[in-house]
Biopython code that builds the backbone (N, CA, C, O; Angstrom):
import numpy as np
from Bio.PDB.StructureBuilder import StructureBuilder

atoms = [
    (1, "MET", "N", (100.721, 108.440, 107.596)),
    (1, "MET", "CA", (99.850, 108.216, 106.464)),
    (1, "MET", "C", (100.390, 108.983, 105.262)),
    (1, "MET", "O", (101.020, 110.030, 105.413)),
    (2, "LEU", "N", (100.142, 108.462, 104.092)),
    (2, "LEU", "CA", (100.618, 109.099, 102.879)),
    (2, "LEU", "C", (99.573, 110.066, 102.348)),
    (2, "LEU", "O", (98.399, 109.709, 102.255)),
    (3, "ARG", "N", (99.973, 111.278, 102.001)),
    (3, "ARG", "CA", (99.038, 112.277, 101.461)),
    (3, "ARG", "C", (98.612, 111.881, 100.059)),
    (3, "ARG", "O", (99.439, 111.479, 99.240)),
    (4, "GLY", "N", (97.307, 111.996, 99.783)),
    (4, "GLY", "CA", (96.800, 111.750, 98.448)),
    (4, "GLY", "C", (96.780, 110.290, 98.047)),
    (4, "GLY", "O", (96.583, 109.978, 96.873)),
    (5, "GLU", "N", (96.978, 109.397, 98.986)),
    (5, "GLU", "CA", (97.004, 107.970, 98.687)),
    (5, "GLU", "C", (95.604, 107.481, 98.332)),
    (5, "GLU", "O", (94.606, 107.961, 98.870)),
    (6, "VAL", "N", (95.551, 106.535, 97.434)),
    (6, "VAL", "CA", (94.265, 105.950, 97.061)),
    (6, "VAL", "C", (94.117, 104.619, 97.766)),
    (6, "VAL", "O", (94.989, 103.754, 97.676)),
    (7, "ALA", "N", (93.024, 104.464, 98.457)),
    (7, "ALA", "CA", (92.650, 103.171, 99.016)),
    (7, "ALA", "C", (91.352, 102.820, 98.326)),
    (7, "ALA", "O", (90.693, 103.703, 97.778)),
    (8, "GLY", "N", (90.972, 101.573, 98.336)),
    (8, "GLY", "CA", (89.764, 101.252, 97.598)),
    (8, "GLY", "C", (88.945, 100.156, 98.230)),
    (8, "GLY", "O", (89.464, 99.288, 98.932)),
    (9, "LEU", "N", (87.658, 100.213, 97.969)),
    (9, "LEU", "CA", (86.753, 99.127, 98.316)),
    (9, "LEU", "C", (86.381, 98.449, 97.015)),
    (9, "LEU", "O", (86.070, 99.119, 96.031)),
    (10, "ARG", "N", (86.409, 97.167, 97.000)),
    (10, "ARG", "CA", (86.103, 96.422, 95.783)),
    (10, "ARG", "C", (84.944, 95.473, 96.047)),
    (10, "ARG", "O", (84.923, 94.739, 97.035)),
    (11, "ALA", "N", (83.999, 95.510, 95.148)),
    (11, "ALA", "CA", (82.889, 94.565, 95.176)),
    (11, "ALA", "C", (83.075, 93.663, 93.967)),
    (11, "ALA", "O", (83.007, 94.130, 92.831)),
    (12, "ARG", "N", (83.302, 92.417, 94.191)),
    (12, "ARG", "CA", (83.572, 91.499, 93.093)),
    (12, "ARG", "C", (82.469, 91.550, 92.054)),
    (12, "ARG", "O", (81.287, 91.485, 92.391)),
    (13, "HIS", "N", (82.846, 91.663, 90.817)),
    (13, "HIS", "CA", (81.948, 91.696, 89.657)),
    (13, "HIS", "C", (81.061, 92.932, 89.625)),
    (13, "HIS", "O", (80.125, 93.001, 88.830)),
    (14, "GLU", "N", (81.342, 93.896, 90.472)),
    (14, "GLU", "CA", (80.530, 95.111, 90.508)),
    (14, "GLU", "C", (81.356, 96.358, 90.255)),
    (14, "GLU", "O", (80.794, 97.443, 90.103)),
    (15, "GLY", "N", (82.655, 96.234, 90.206)),
    (15, "GLY", "CA", (83.511, 97.394, 90.008)),
    (15, "GLY", "C", (84.121, 97.874, 91.311)),
    (15, "GLY", "O", (83.788, 97.386, 92.391)),
    (16, "ASP", "N", (85.006, 98.825, 91.190)),
    (16, "ASP", "CA", (85.714, 99.358, 92.351)),
    (16, "ASP", "C", (85.158, 100.712, 92.742)),
    (16, "ASP", "O", (84.615, 101.444, 91.914)),
    (17, "ILE", "N", (85.303, 101.031, 94.012)),
    (17, "ILE", "CA", (84.978, 102.356, 94.506)),
    (17, "ILE", "C", (86.263, 102.913, 95.099)),
    (17, "ILE", "O", (86.571, 102.639, 96.259)),
    (18, "PRO", "N", (87.023, 103.694, 94.324)),
    (18, "PRO", "CA", (88.252, 104.244, 94.894)),
    (18, "PRO", "C", (87.928, 105.322, 95.925)),
    (18, "PRO", "O", (87.020, 106.132, 95.738)),
    (19, "VAL", "N", (88.673, 105.311, 96.992)),
    (19, "VAL", "CA", (88.492, 106.305, 98.043)),
    (19, "VAL", "C", (89.779, 107.119, 98.077)),
    (19, "VAL", "O", (90.778, 106.689, 98.654)),
    (20, "LEU", "N", (89.751, 108.298, 97.456)),
    (20, "LEU", "CA", (90.925, 109.156, 97.447)),
    (20, "LEU", "C", (90.831, 110.096, 98.635)),
    (20, "LEU", "O", (89.824, 110.777, 98.824)),
    (21, "HIS", "N", (91.860, 110.125, 99.411)),
    (21, "HIS", "CA", (91.829, 110.993, 100.585)),
    (21, "HIS", "C", (93.170, 111.658, 100.782)),
    (21, "HIS", "O", (94.230, 111.038, 100.687)),
    (22, "ALA", "N", (93.085, 112.912, 101.054)),
    (22, "ALA", "CA", (94.298, 113.611, 101.431)),
    (22, "ALA", "C", (94.538, 113.388, 102.917)),
    (22, "ALA", "O", (95.677, 113.219, 103.353)),
    (23, "GLU", "N", (93.493, 113.388, 103.665)),
    (23, "GLU", "CA", (93.588, 113.168, 105.108)),
    (23, "GLU", "C", (92.335, 112.415, 105.570)),
    (23, "GLU", "O", (91.212, 112.866, 105.340)),
    (24, "LEU", "N", (92.533, 111.286, 106.209)),
    (24, "LEU", "CA", (91.420, 110.570, 106.846)),
    (24, "LEU", "C", (91.769, 110.481, 108.331)),
    (24, "LEU", "O", (92.741, 109.825, 108.708)),
    (25, "TYR", "N", (91.001, 111.118, 109.139)),
    (25, "TYR", "CA", (91.290, 111.130, 110.560)),
    (25, "TYR", "C", (90.229, 110.373, 111.334)),
    (25, "TYR", "O", (89.032, 110.535, 111.098)),
    (26, "ASP", "N", (90.674, 109.564, 112.238)),
    (26, "ASP", "CA", (89.857, 108.887, 113.234)),
    (26, "ASP", "C", (88.484, 108.473, 112.741)),
    (26, "ASP", "O", (88.371, 107.649, 111.834)),
    (27, "ASP", "N", (87.451, 109.031, 113.326)),
    (27, "ASP", "CA", (86.097, 108.578, 113.055)),
    (27, "ASP", "C", (85.599, 108.945, 111.664)),
    (27, "ASP", "O", (84.717, 108.265, 111.139)),
    (28, "LEU", "N", (86.129, 109.985, 111.056)),
    (28, "LEU", "CA", (85.699, 110.359, 109.715)),
    (28, "LEU", "C", (86.007, 109.240, 108.722)),
    (28, "LEU", "O", (85.159, 108.894, 107.900)),
    (29, "GLY", "N", (87.198, 108.679, 108.789)),
    (29, "GLY", "CA", (87.562, 107.577, 107.906)),
    (29, "GLY", "C", (86.708, 106.352, 108.158)),
    (29, "GLY", "O", (86.252, 105.706, 107.214)),
    (30, "THR", "N", (86.486, 106.023, 109.422)),
    (30, "THR", "CA", (85.655, 104.876, 109.776)),
    (30, "THR", "C", (84.228, 105.089, 109.307)),
    (30, "THR", "O", (83.616, 104.177, 108.750)),
    (31, "ASP", "N", (83.688, 106.283, 109.524)),
    (31, "ASP", "CA", (82.318, 106.571, 109.079)),
    (31, "ASP", "C", (82.195, 106.463, 107.562)),
    (31, "ASP", "O", (81.193, 105.957, 107.058)),
    (32, "THR", "N", (83.204, 106.932, 106.834)),
    (32, "THR", "CA", (83.184, 106.850, 105.375)),
    (32, "THR", "C", (83.144, 105.395, 104.922)),
    (32, "THR", "O", (82.357, 105.040, 104.045)),
    (33, "VAL", "N", (83.979, 104.559, 105.507)),
    (33, "VAL", "CA", (84.004, 103.142, 105.149)),
    (33, "VAL", "C", (82.673, 102.486, 105.502)),
    (33, "VAL", "O", (82.158, 101.686, 104.721)),
    (34, "ARG", "N", (82.112, 102.807, 106.652)),
    (34, "ARG", "CA", (80.820, 102.220, 107.048)),
    (34, "ARG", "C", (79.693, 102.633, 106.109)),
    (34, "ARG", "O", (78.832, 101.815, 105.787)),
    (35, "VAL", "N", (79.683, 103.883, 105.664)),
    (35, "VAL", "CA", (78.657, 104.339, 104.717)),
    (35, "VAL", "C", (78.782, 103.574, 103.402)),
    (35, "VAL", "O", (77.778, 103.152, 102.829)),
    (36, "LEU", "N", (80.013, 103.396, 102.926)),
    (36, "LEU", "CA", (80.210, 102.636, 101.695)),
    (36, "LEU", "C", (79.785, 101.177, 101.858)),
    (36, "LEU", "O", (79.242, 100.581, 100.927)),
    (37, "CYS", "N", (80.029, 100.605, 103.030)),
    (37, "CYS", "CA", (79.582, 99.232, 103.301)),
    (37, "CYS", "C", (78.063, 99.153, 103.308)),
    (37, "CYS", "O", (77.479, 98.246, 102.716)),
    (38, "ARG", "N", (77.431, 100.095, 103.972)),
    (38, "ARG", "CA", (75.962, 100.124, 104.014)),
    (38, "ARG", "C", (75.397, 100.214, 102.595)),
    (38, "ARG", "O", (74.443, 99.514, 102.256)),
    (39, "TYR", "N", (75.983, 101.066, 101.782)),
    (39, "TYR", "CA", (75.548, 101.201, 100.386)),
    (39, "TYR", "C", (75.732, 99.864, 99.638)),
    (39, "TYR", "O", (74.820, 99.402, 98.953)),
    (40, "GLY", "N", (76.890, 99.266, 99.775)),
    (40, "GLY", "CA", (77.165, 98.014, 99.062)),
    (40, "GLY", "C", (76.252, 96.875, 99.483)),
    (40, "GLY", "O", (75.739, 96.142, 98.637)),
    (41, "PHE", "N", (76.048, 96.724, 100.776)),
    (41, "PHE", "CA", (75.253, 95.596, 101.263)),
    (41, "PHE", "C", (73.754, 95.875, 101.250)),
    (41, "PHE", "O", (72.973, 95.032, 100.808)),
    (42, "SER", "N", (73.344, 97.042, 101.726)),
    (42, "SER", "CA", (71.908, 97.332, 101.857)),
    (42, "SER", "C", (71.267, 97.806, 100.564)),
    (42, "SER", "O", (70.141, 97.416, 100.253)),
    (43, "VAL", "N", (71.968, 98.640, 99.808)),
    (43, "VAL", "CA", (71.389, 99.200, 98.578)),
    (43, "VAL", "C", (71.667, 98.302, 97.376)),
    (43, "VAL", "O", (70.762, 97.981, 96.605)),
    (44, "ARG", "N", (72.928, 97.903, 97.227)),
    (44, "ARG", "CA", (73.308, 97.105, 96.052)),
    (44, "ARG", "C", (73.100, 95.611, 96.243)),
    (44, "ARG", "O", (73.094, 94.865, 95.264)),
    (45, "GLY", "N", (72.930, 95.155, 97.480)),
    (45, "GLY", "CA", (72.714, 93.735, 97.737)),
    (45, "GLY", "C", (73.931, 92.856, 97.473)),
    (45, "GLY", "O", (73.796, 91.700, 97.073)),
    (46, "LEU", "N", (75.123, 93.415, 97.701)),
    (46, "LEU", "CA", (76.350, 92.661, 97.448)),
    (46, "LEU", "C", (76.581, 91.613, 98.526)),
    (46, "LEU", "O", (76.078, 91.726, 99.645)),
    (47, "HIS", "N", (77.340, 90.607, 98.172)),
    (47, "HIS", "CA", (77.669, 89.517, 99.089)),
    (47, "HIS", "C", (78.980, 89.761, 99.827)),
    (47, "HIS", "O", (79.141, 89.352, 100.977)),
    (48, "ARG", "N", (79.921, 90.436, 99.150)),
    (48, "ARG", "CA", (81.263, 90.584, 99.698)),
    (48, "ARG", "C", (81.877, 91.897, 99.245)),
    (48, "ARG", "O", (81.686, 92.328, 98.108)),
    (49, "LEU", "N", (82.623, 92.533, 100.157)),
    (49, "LEU", "CA", (83.414, 93.717, 99.822)),
    (49, "LEU", "C", (84.873, 93.421, 100.135)),
    (49, "LEU", "O", (85.191, 92.656, 101.045)),
    (50, "GLN", "N", (85.741, 94.038, 99.367)),
    (50, "GLN", "CA", (87.173, 93.887, 99.583)),
    (50, "GLN", "C", (87.802, 95.269, 99.630)),
    (50, "GLN", "O", (87.502, 96.121, 98.794)),
    (51, "ALA", "N", (88.661, 95.489, 100.590)),
    (51, "ALA", "CA", (89.386, 96.752, 100.705)),
    (51, "ALA", "C", (90.868, 96.464, 100.537)),
    (51, "ALA", "O", (91.389, 95.481, 101.064)),
    (52, "GLU", "N", (91.538, 97.338, 99.794)),
    (52, "GLU", "CA", (92.975, 97.208, 99.578)),
    (52, "GLU", "C", (93.630, 98.557, 99.840)),
    (52, "GLU", "O", (93.113, 99.600, 99.440)),
    (53, "THR", "N", (94.766, 98.522, 100.512)),
    (53, "THR", "CA", (95.496, 99.757, 100.776)),
    (53, "THR", "C", (96.968, 99.432, 100.983)),
    (53, "THR", "O", (97.335, 98.275, 101.186)),
    (54, "LEU", "N", (97.797, 100.449, 100.932)),
    (54, "LEU", "CA", (99.212, 100.254, 101.225)),
    (54, "LEU", "C", (99.381, 99.905, 102.701)),
    (54, "LEU", "O", (98.641, 100.391, 103.557)),
    (55, "ALA", "N", (100.353, 99.068, 102.979)),
    (55, "ALA", "CA", (100.598, 98.644, 104.359)),
    (55, "ALA", "C", (100.966, 99.819, 105.259)),
    (55, "ALA", "O", (100.782, 99.742, 106.474)),
    (56, "ALA", "N", (101.481, 100.897, 104.689)),
    (56, "ALA", "CA", (101.855, 102.076, 105.476)),
    (56, "ALA", "C", (100.665, 102.986, 105.785)),
    (56, "ALA", "O", (100.806, 103.939, 106.551)),
    (57, "ASN", "N", (99.508, 102.709, 105.207)),
    (57, "ASN", "CA", (98.338, 103.569, 105.393)),
    (57, "ASN", "C", (97.569, 103.150, 106.650)),
    (57, "ASN", "O", (96.535, 102.487, 106.572)),
    (58, "THR", "N", (98.092, 103.546, 107.791)),
    (58, "THR", "CA", (97.502, 103.126, 109.060)),
    (58, "THR", "C", (96.085, 103.670, 109.251)),
    (58, "THR", "O", (95.263, 103.025, 109.901)),
    (59, "ALA", "N", (95.787, 104.845, 108.695)),
    (59, "ALA", "CA", (94.437, 105.404, 108.840)),
    (59, "ALA", "C", (93.406, 104.506, 108.159)),
    (59, "ALA", "O", (92.354, 104.233, 108.737)),
    (60, "MET", "N", (93.690, 104.046, 106.944)),
    (60, "MET", "CA", (92.745, 103.184, 106.240)),
    (60, "MET", "C", (92.662, 101.815, 106.894)),
    (60, "MET", "O", (91.579, 101.235, 106.972)),
    (61, "ILE", "N", (93.770, 101.295, 107.357)),
    (61, "ILE", "CA", (93.774, 99.997, 108.037)),
    (61, "ILE", "C", (92.912, 100.076, 109.294)),
    (61, "ILE", "O", (92.133, 99.164, 109.574)),
    (62, "THR", "N", (93.048, 101.156, 110.046)),
    (62, "THR", "CA", (92.231, 101.349, 111.244)),
    (62, "THR", "C", (90.755, 101.476, 110.894)),
    (62, "THR", "O", (89.906, 100.867, 111.545)),
    (63, "ALA", "N", (90.445, 102.269, 109.865)),
    (63, "ALA", "CA", (89.054, 102.468, 109.453)),
    (63, "ALA", "C", (88.431, 101.154, 109.003)),
    (63, "ALA", "O", (87.300, 100.850, 109.382)),
    (64, "ALA", "N", (89.144, 100.372, 108.205)),
    (64, "ALA", "CA", (88.614, 99.092, 107.727)),
    (64, "ALA", "C", (88.384, 98.128, 108.886)),
    (64, "ALA", "O", (87.354, 97.456, 108.942)),
    (65, "THR", "N", (89.329, 98.060, 109.801)),
    (65, "THR", "CA", (89.205, 97.166, 110.952)),
    (65, "THR", "C", (88.031, 97.569, 111.837)),
    (65, "THR", "O", (87.261, 96.713, 112.271)),
    (66, "ARG", "N", (87.890, 98.865, 112.108)),
    (66, "ARG", "CA", (86.769, 99.346, 112.927)),
    (66, "ARG", "C", (85.420, 99.070, 112.260)),
    (66, "ARG", "O", (84.416, 98.853, 112.938)),
    (67, "ALA", "N", (85.409, 99.080, 110.918)),
    (67, "ALA", "CA", (84.157, 98.831, 110.187)),
    (67, "ALA", "C", (83.840, 97.343, 110.095)),
    (67, "ALA", "O", (82.783, 96.974, 109.583)),
    (68, "GLY", "N", (84.724, 96.489, 110.577)),
    (68, "GLY", "CA", (84.443, 95.058, 110.605)),
    (68, "GLY", "C", (85.184, 94.219, 109.585)),
    (68, "GLY", "O", (84.993, 93.004, 109.532)),
    (69, "PHE", "N", (86.037, 94.848, 108.762)),
    (69, "PHE", "CA", (86.798, 94.093, 107.776)),
    (69, "PHE", "C", (87.815, 93.195, 108.469)),
    (69, "PHE", "O", (88.331, 93.529, 109.535)),
    (70, "VAL", "N", (88.094, 92.060, 107.856)),
    (70, "VAL", "CA", (89.061, 91.093, 108.357)),
    (70, "VAL", "C", (90.273, 91.111, 107.429)),
    (70, "VAL", "O", (90.122, 91.125, 106.207)),
    (71, "THR", "N", (91.463, 91.109, 108.002)),
    (71, "THR", "CA", (92.668, 91.051, 107.182)),
    (71, "THR", "C", (92.747, 89.691, 106.511)),
    (71, "THR", "O", (92.717, 88.656, 107.177)),
    (72, "GLU", "N", (92.848, 89.700, 105.187)),
    (72, "GLU", "CA", (92.908, 88.444, 104.442)),
    (72, "GLU", "C", (94.299, 88.143, 103.923)),
    (72, "GLU", "O", (94.595, 87.004, 103.562)),
    (73, "GLY", "N", (95.151, 89.145, 103.881)),
    (73, "GLY", "CA", (96.508, 88.873, 103.436)),
    (73, "GLY", "C", (97.280, 90.122, 103.067)),
    (73, "GLY", "O", (96.754, 91.235, 103.068)),
    (74, "THR", "N", (98.540, 89.901, 102.754)),
    (74, "THR", "CA", (99.430, 90.966, 102.319)),
    (74, "THR", "C", (99.973, 90.613, 100.945)),
    (74, "THR", "O", (100.479, 89.511, 100.730)),
    (75, "LEU", "N", (99.866, 91.539, 100.030)),
    (75, "LEU", "CA", (100.462, 91.390, 98.711)),
    (75, "LEU", "C", (101.837, 92.036, 98.792)),
    (75, "LEU", "O", (101.967, 93.257, 98.706)),
    (76, "ARG", "N", (102.841, 91.222, 98.955)),
    (76, "ARG", "CA", (104.185, 91.734, 99.201)),
    (76, "ARG", "C", (104.760, 92.408, 97.967)),
    (76, "ARG", "O", (104.750, 91.855, 96.868)),
    (77, "ARG", "N", (105.264, 93.625, 98.182)),
    (77, "ARG", "CA", (105.937, 94.421, 97.149)),
    (77, "ARG", "C", (105.134, 94.438, 95.852)),
    (77, "ARG", "O", (105.680, 94.200, 94.775)),
    (78, "SER", "N", (103.843, 94.716, 95.957)),
    (78, "SER", "CA", (102.943, 94.649, 94.799)),
    (78, "SER", "C", (102.567, 96.010, 94.228)),
    (78, "SER", "O", (101.962, 96.078, 93.158)),
    (79, "ALA", "N", (102.907, 97.083, 94.910)),
    (79, "ALA", "CA", (102.554, 98.427, 94.441)),
    (79, "ALA", "C", (103.834, 99.242, 94.219)),
    (79, "ALA", "O", (104.773, 99.177, 95.013)),
    (80, "TRP", "N", (103.850, 99.992, 93.150)),
    (80, "TRP", "CA", (104.990, 100.858, 92.851)),
    (80, "TRP", "C", (104.671, 102.251, 93.375)),
    (80, "TRP", "O", (103.789, 102.926, 92.842)),
    (81, "VAL", "N", (105.372, 102.683, 94.402)),
    (81, "VAL", "CA", (105.091, 103.954, 95.058)),
    (81, "VAL", "C", (106.392, 104.727, 95.241)),
    (81, "VAL", "O", (107.337, 104.241, 95.862)),
    (82, "ASP", "N", (106.424, 105.931, 94.693)),
    (82, "ASP", "CA", (107.573, 106.816, 94.863)),
    (82, "ASP", "C", (108.896, 106.123, 94.529)),
    (82, "ASP", "O", (109.877, 106.267, 95.259)),
    (83, "GLY", "N", (108.918, 105.380, 93.437)),
    (83, "GLY", "CA", (110.155, 104.781, 92.968)),
    (83, "GLY", "C", (110.580, 103.498, 93.634)),
    (83, "GLY", "O", (111.704, 103.036, 93.437)),
    (84, "GLN", "N", (109.689, 102.911, 94.427)),
    (84, "GLN", "CA", (110.029, 101.637, 95.052)),
    (84, "GLN", "C", (108.775, 100.800, 95.242)),
    (84, "GLN", "O", (107.657, 101.314, 95.188)),
    (85, "PHE", "N", (108.969, 99.516, 95.462)),
    (85, "PHE", "CA", (107.837, 98.631, 95.684)),
    (85, "PHE", "C", (107.392, 98.698, 97.143)),
    (85, "PHE", "O", (108.208, 98.839, 98.054)),
    (86, "ALA", "N", (106.079, 98.594, 97.341)),
    (86, "ALA", "CA", (105.510, 98.631, 98.693)),
    (86, "ALA", "C", (104.487, 97.505, 98.830)),
    (86, "ALA", "O", (103.910, 97.051, 97.842)),
    (87, "ASP", "N", (104.275, 97.068, 100.051)),
    (87, "ASP", "CA", (103.282, 96.036, 100.336)),
    (87, "ASP", "C", (101.877, 96.632, 100.336)),
    (87, "ASP", "O", (101.684, 97.801, 100.670)),
    (88, "GLN", "N", (100.896, 95.806, 99.955)),
    (88, "GLN", "CA", (99.490, 96.168, 100.072)),
    (88, "GLN", "C", (98.824, 95.175, 101.005)),
    (88, "GLN", "O", (99.182, 93.997, 101.026)),
    (89, "VAL", "N", (97.850, 95.653, 101.781)),
    (89, "VAL", "CA", (97.079, 94.799, 102.666)),
    (89, "VAL", "C", (95.685, 94.650, 102.067)),
    (89, "VAL", "O", (95.097, 95.623, 101.594)),
    (90, "VAL", "N", (95.159, 93.420, 102.092)),
    (90, "VAL", "CA", (93.839, 93.115, 101.545)),
    (90, "VAL", "C", (92.926, 92.732, 102.707)),
    (90, "VAL", "O", (93.270, 91.901, 103.548)),
    (91, "PHE", "N", (91.742, 93.370, 102.728)),
    (91, "PHE", "CA", (90.729, 93.096, 103.747)),
    (91, "PHE", "C", (89.464, 92.602, 103.070)),
    (91, "PHE", "O", (89.196, 92.959, 101.923)),
    (92, "GLY", "N", (88.684, 91.787, 103.763)),
    (92, "GLY", "CA", (87.412, 91.330, 103.233)),
    (92, "GLY", "C", (86.314, 91.461, 104.275)),
    (92, "GLY", "O", (86.569, 91.396, 105.478)),
    (93, "LEU", "N", (85.085, 91.645, 103.798)),
    (93, "LEU", "CA", (83.916, 91.729, 104.677)),
    (93, "LEU", "C", (82.738, 91.098, 103.948)),
    (93, "LEU", "O", (82.423, 91.482, 102.821)),
    (94, "LEU", "N", (82.090, 90.135, 104.584)),
    (94, "LEU", "CA", (80.923, 89.473, 104.013)),
    (94, "LEU", "C", (79.649, 90.138, 104.517)),
    (94, "LEU", "O", (79.622, 90.715, 105.604)),
    (95, "ALA", "N", (78.604, 90.049, 103.720)),
    (95, "ALA", "CA", (77.320, 90.647, 104.095)),
    (95, "ALA", "C", (76.831, 90.092, 105.435)),
    (95, "ALA", "O", (76.282, 90.837, 106.247)),
    (96, "SER", "N", (77.023, 88.806, 105.670)),
    (96, "SER", "CA", (76.570, 88.203, 106.930)),
    (96, "SER", "C", (77.337, 88.767, 108.121)),
    (96, "SER", "O", (76.767, 88.936, 109.198)),
    (97, "GLU", "N", (78.613, 89.057, 107.940)),
    (97, "GLU", "CA", (79.408, 89.664, 109.012)),
    (97, "GLU", "C", (78.962, 91.098, 109.266)),
    (97, "GLU", "O", (78.897, 91.537, 110.415)),
    (98, "TRP", "N", (78.656, 91.828, 108.194)),
    (98, "TRP", "CA", (78.184, 93.210, 108.303)),
    (98, "TRP", "C", (76.840, 93.261, 109.029)),
    (98, "TRP", "O", (76.632, 94.108, 109.898)),
    (99, "ALA", "N", (75.933, 92.358, 108.673)),
    (99, "ALA", "CA", (74.611, 92.330, 109.311)),
    (99, "ALA", "C", (74.745, 92.067, 110.802)),
    (99, "ALA", "O", (74.067, 92.705, 111.608)),
    (100, "GLY", "N", (75.606, 91.140, 111.176)),
    (100, "GLY", "CA", (75.814, 90.849, 112.584)),
    (100, "GLY", "C", (76.416, 92.013, 113.337)),
    (100, "GLY", "O", (76.004, 92.305, 114.460)),
    (101, "ALA", "N", (77.385, 92.681, 112.737)),
    (101, "ALA", "CA", (78.015, 93.845, 113.364)),
    (101, "ALA", "C", (77.024, 94.996, 113.489)),
    (101, "ALA", "O", (77.019, 95.703, 114.497)),
    (102, "ALA", "N", (76.186, 95.191, 112.474)),
    (102, "ALA", "CA", (75.201, 96.272, 112.505)),
    (102, "ALA", "C", (74.182, 96.052, 113.635)),
    (102, "ALA", "O", (73.763, 97.004, 114.293)),
    (103, "ARG", "N", (73.793, 94.798, 113.850)),
    (103, "ARG", "CA", (72.848, 94.505, 114.943)),
    (103, "ARG", "C", (73.477, 94.776, 116.306)),
    (103, "ARG", "O", (72.801, 95.261, 117.214)),
    (104, "ARG", "N", (74.755, 94.471, 116.455)),
    (104, "ARG", "CA", (75.432, 94.660, 117.747)),
    (104, "ARG", "C", (75.654, 96.130, 118.067)),
    (104, "ARG", "O", (75.765, 96.484, 119.241)),
    (105, "THR", "N", (75.723, 97.004, 117.056)),
    (105, "THR", "CA", (76.013, 98.416, 117.318)),
    (105, "THR", "C", (74.753, 99.252, 117.443)),
    (105, "THR", "O", (74.855, 100.454, 117.686)),
    (106, "ARG", "N", (73.597, 98.686, 117.292)),
    (106, "ARG", "CA", (72.347, 99.457, 117.418)),
    (106, "ARG", "C", (71.990, 99.714, 118.852)),
    (106, "ARG", "O", (70.971, 100.347, 119.131)),
]
sb = StructureBuilder()
sb.init_structure("model")
sb.init_model(0)
sb.init_chain("A")
sb.init_seg("    ")
for serial, (resi, resn, name, xyz) in enumerate(atoms, 1):
    if name == "N":
        sb.init_residue(resn, " ", resi, " ")
    sb.init_atom(name, np.array(xyz, "f"), 0.0, 1.0, " ", f" {name:<3s}", serial, name[0])
structure = sb.get_structure()
């Protein structure tokens, strides 16, 4: 994982919520993503969330996947990092998918 990397959750037409982390380990990262999802869907009433991160950020990819996000694609060589281009992975989660996952984990 890259130190100080920014990953983000995006709610269309609502703005971005950047998640800056020096270290996201195991369940802490997953819990953080789930709390942000709960806020977006339950409090803000959003329909869809989008998460974007560098393809090398395995901690964020794991956290997003555990929280129920689906991989929607790869933006090839779309980010400029440390003097070179890197791939970004895009994830999406719909409110209906979140509601179903929340019921199954209760």
